[in-house]
N, C-alpha and C positions, 0 to 999 in steps of 0.2 A: 504494500500499499503505500503510495507516495507520501502521504501524510506522515506516516510512521517515519520513513527515512529522513523527511524534512525535519521532523520533531527532534530526533536524535542527533542530527547533524547539528541543530542549533542549541541543543544541551551539550554537545561536546565542546561547541565554540564559547558558550555563554555562562555556564552553570557557574556558580559560587562556590569557592573552595571552603568547604566546612569541616570541621574535624572528624564528623561522622562519617563523611564520604572518603575519608583517608583510608578506611579499612572496609572490609565485607564480614569480618567477624562478626558472628550473631549476636553478643552480648552488648558491645556498644551500639549497634544497630537497634537493639531492643531498647536500650535505654534512652536513645536519641528519639525514637518513635514516641514513647511514653512522655518524655518531656515535651515533645511538640504538640501533644494532642490539645492541650490549651493554653499554649505559651509561643510567643513570637520567636523567630529563629534568633535575632540578635539578642534577646534576653536569655535563652537557653544556653547559648555556646559557653559562658564562664561556668555555669552550673554542670554542663556535661562534662567538662574537663575535669573540675574538681570532684564531682562525683564518681567519675571512673578511677581517679587517683586513689581516692578513698576506698572504693567498692569495685576492684578491677575485674573480678569474677562474680558469677551468681554465688558462689560459696561464701565469698567475702561479705556479700549482702546479707545472705541468708543466716549467718552466724552473728551479725551486728545488733547490738541493742536498738531497739526501735527508735528510744530518743535521738540516738546519734544519727539515725537514717533521716528522721524529721529535721534535725537541726542541719543537716548537709541539703536538704530540700528547702530550707526556710527561705522565703522570697519568692519562690516558684508560684505559690498558691496551690489550690486544689490539693490539698494533702492527702487524699484519699488514694491518689495515683501513687505516691510513694509506698503507702501501706500496702496496697495491691501488688506492686511490684515487688516488695518483700515477700509477701505471701507467696507469689508464683515462684519467685527464686528458691523459696524453701520447697516448693512442690518439685521443682526440678531436680535440686540437689537429692531429696528423698527419693526420688524416682531411679535415680541412678544412671540414667541413659543420656544425659544431657539435654540441650535445649532441642525441643522438638523441631524437625525440618520442614514440616508440611502444615500449611495454612489452616487447615480443619484440626489439626492437633493442637497449634498455637492458640487457637480461638477457644480452647477449653481452659485456658490458664487465667486465673484471677487478674482482672485489668486489661485483658486483651480482647478486643473486639473485631469484627470482621475486617475493618480498615486496617489496624495495627498489624493483624495477623498476615494479611496479604502483604503489607509493606515489609514485614521482616522477611516473610518466605521468599518473596522475590528479589530482594536486595541481598541478603545473606546466603540463600540456598538456590537461587535461579529457578525458581518455581513460577510458571507462567500465569499467575492471577493478578487481575487487574486490582486497582486501589480507587476509592471513591472518598475523598476527604474534602473539606470547604473550597480548597483552591481547585481541586479537579472539578468539582460540581459546577463552579463557576465556569471554568474554561469550557466544558461540554454543554452545558446549557446555554450559553452564547453560541457554540458551535452549531447547533440544532435550533435554536431559537426556540427552546423547548417552553411550550404555553403553559403547562402546568407546575404547580408547587413543587420544588425540589424535595420536600419532606415526604412526599406521597410515595408508597412502595411502589406504585406502577412507574412512576417517573424515574426511580432510582434504578430499576431494572434497565430502563431504556438507556439511562446514562452508564451503566455498567456496562451494557452490551457495546457501546460505542467506545469505552475505555478497552474493552478487550479487542476490539478491531484496530485499535491503535497499538495494541503491544505488540513489540518485538520479541518474539518466542526465543531468541537467541540472547537477548539482553533485557530481559523483562524487569531488572531491578533499575535499570536506566531509564527504561521507557516510562515506568511509573513516576520516577524522580523527575523526568523531564516534564510531564503532565503537572505535577506539583510546582515545580520551578517556574512554569510558565505562568501559573496563577499567582505565584507569589510576587514575581518580577514585572512583567507586562500586562497581564489579563487581570489587572486589578479591580477592585471594587468599583472606584471611581477613576474616570480617566484613563482606561486602557489604552496602552500603547499598540496600537493595531499596525502600526507601520513596521515594526520589527518581529511580528507574530509568523512563526513558520505555518500556523494553522489558516491563516488569514485568506488564503484562496478559496477555501471551502467552508468559510464561517458564515453561516445565514444571517446573523444578527448584524455583522459588519457590513453585508451587502445591503442591508436594508436600513443601516445607520441607527438600530435600537439596540446597541450593546448595553445601554444603561437600564434597559428594560428587563434584564435576565442577570441572575436566576430569579424565577418568580417565587416569593417566600408566602408562607402562610402569615395571616396577620397575627401578632404577638402582643399578648397584653403588655402595658407599660410596666417598668420595673416599680417594685413595692419599695417606697421611701421610708427609711427607718432613721429616727433621731437617736442619736448615744451620746453619752457623757464618759469620757475616760478622765481618770484620776492619777496626776503625778504626784505620788507620796516620796519624800526624799529622808534619808537618815544617814548621817556621816558619809555622804558622798555616795549613797546607793539608792536606787529605786525599787520601789515594790511590785513583784509581778506575781501573779496567779498562773497556776496552770491548770487548764481544763481536764475534767476527769477523762478517763479512757473510755468510759461507757457513752459519752456525750455523741450524739448524731453527726455534730458537725464541729471541725477544728479539735478532734479529740486528742488529749495529749499536748495541746500547744500552749506556749507561754503568751500572755497578754497582759497589759495595765489592766488595772480595775476598771470595769466597763458595764454600764446598765444602760437600758433604753429609758430615756428621759428627754424633756425639752427644758424643764426648769430646774435650776439648780439645788433648790430645796428639796424637791422630789428625787433628784439623782442623788443627794446626800443620804437620804433615808434608805434608797434602794440599795446603795452601797454596803450601809451597814446590815442590812438583812442579808444581802448576797455574802458579803466577804468577812462579816464580823466588824466590832469595833465601831466607833463612831468617826464621821467624816465630814470636814467642813471644806468647801471649794472655796477657795479665797482668790483666785486670780485667773482670768482666762489666757491661755498660752498659745494655742494653735487652733485652727480648725481643717479638718480634711475630708474628702470624699472617698469612700471606698465601695466598688460593686462586686457582688458575687451573683453570677447568674441573672435572677429575677428579682434582686434586691439591690437597692442603692442606699447605703449608708452615710449618714452626714454625721460627722464625729466631730465634737468640740472637746479639747483636752483642757483641764484646770490643773493648776498647783492644788495640792490638796495637804490638808493638815490631818494626819491619821492618829487617832487615839486607841490604843486597845483597851478593852474592858476586860478586867481581871488580872491586870500585869502582863508581863512579857510572856508568861507561860501561855497565855490564852491570846497570843497574837492575832490569830485570825480565827474565822469561823471553822467549827470542828468538821473534819473530814475535807476541808480545803488544803490543798497544796499551796505553797506560798514560799516567797524567798526574797531577801534583799540582795540586790545584783549592782555590781559596779558597771558603768557603761559598757566598758570594753569585755566584760563578761557577759552581759545581756545580749550582745551581738552575736554571741555564739551559741544561743540557746535556739531551740525550735520554737520561733515566734510567730504567731499568727500574722497574716499579711497587714492587716490593720495596724498592729502594734510595732512592726516594723516601720510603716508608713509615718505612724506618729512619732516614733523615736528619732527618726530620719528628720523631720520636721523641727524637733527639739534639739537639733546637732549642737554639739558644743558641751555635751556633758548635763550632768543634773544639776549646776551651780546656777541658781536663778535669780542671783543677787542683783544682777542687772535687768532682771526682766521689766521691774516696774519702770524703767527708763525708756523701755521700747513701747512702740505704739501697739495695743492689743489688737490682734486680727478680728474681723466682723465674724461672728458666729454663723455657723451653716444652719443651724436650728435656731428658731426665736426661742430665748430662754430669759428667764428673770435676772435682773442686773446683780 
């Protein structure tokens, strides 16, 4: 197929040099595909290199403490990916046969769906199976001028059939990566650069000048906006952080600043005491950030807090709550939630707030009592 040859020739000439493309070893390929599931390439690169240095094999990840794995993942978000990757590595090690070579077998492992399984199998093991991620969806939907939403099963079958037609069976991994690369670099969501596209001659939406109409998406409900208050409590150069319980459905095991849902300062103070123990007084607004997770948008206002334990130091926090006082350099090495990492970065310069009063306080992102 002419389009297949053109696509591979374009990829050979224009592909980006990325660390996971320097090898076809299955473990680095697997790690990269998991990281890239919901993370941009430029963000993933340094994490990939550090993660592979610390966990160079499935065995190294399988035997590592989960806390250490989450710390290495901290900042990438969607921490369930790290947990499932470790769970899958443990299954592979326990099985004793190494990483599965077929997409159908890979898809049985925790955290590996059809796309990730096909990507690993084609790149690492030359299995001729097509992939369909967001970038590929966009390329193929525009090529066909696909009128139906890409989320529909029938639409996805049509796109996968086209991806299979474009697949070079002697270089399936490169074929799949070429489509992904095309979507990431030329066939972008806005302002596609059709002039350099190897598929342009057969692209129906380009011929009609309707590229921006594709892919068609199902209407999505707006993100739910949640207002939160974070407290920065300090003691002898350290900040107070709390660790979420392993049983929590989201962000399990991650460290974060004391955080409650609230708009008003007085309400936040009461809720902080109820959740974390002690009594809290929010005295000075320090920062305001936004943080998004899938269908929720968090507006977080951080305050310098005066924290008083009830019952003396022995009863420092609520019963059953894991907490600790950490120097800033130690906190950075913890498995922090994305919101905590963002807040601490905004509060850069350590925990010494003596000059904070001389700075202009930021406007809150949620209305609150003064």
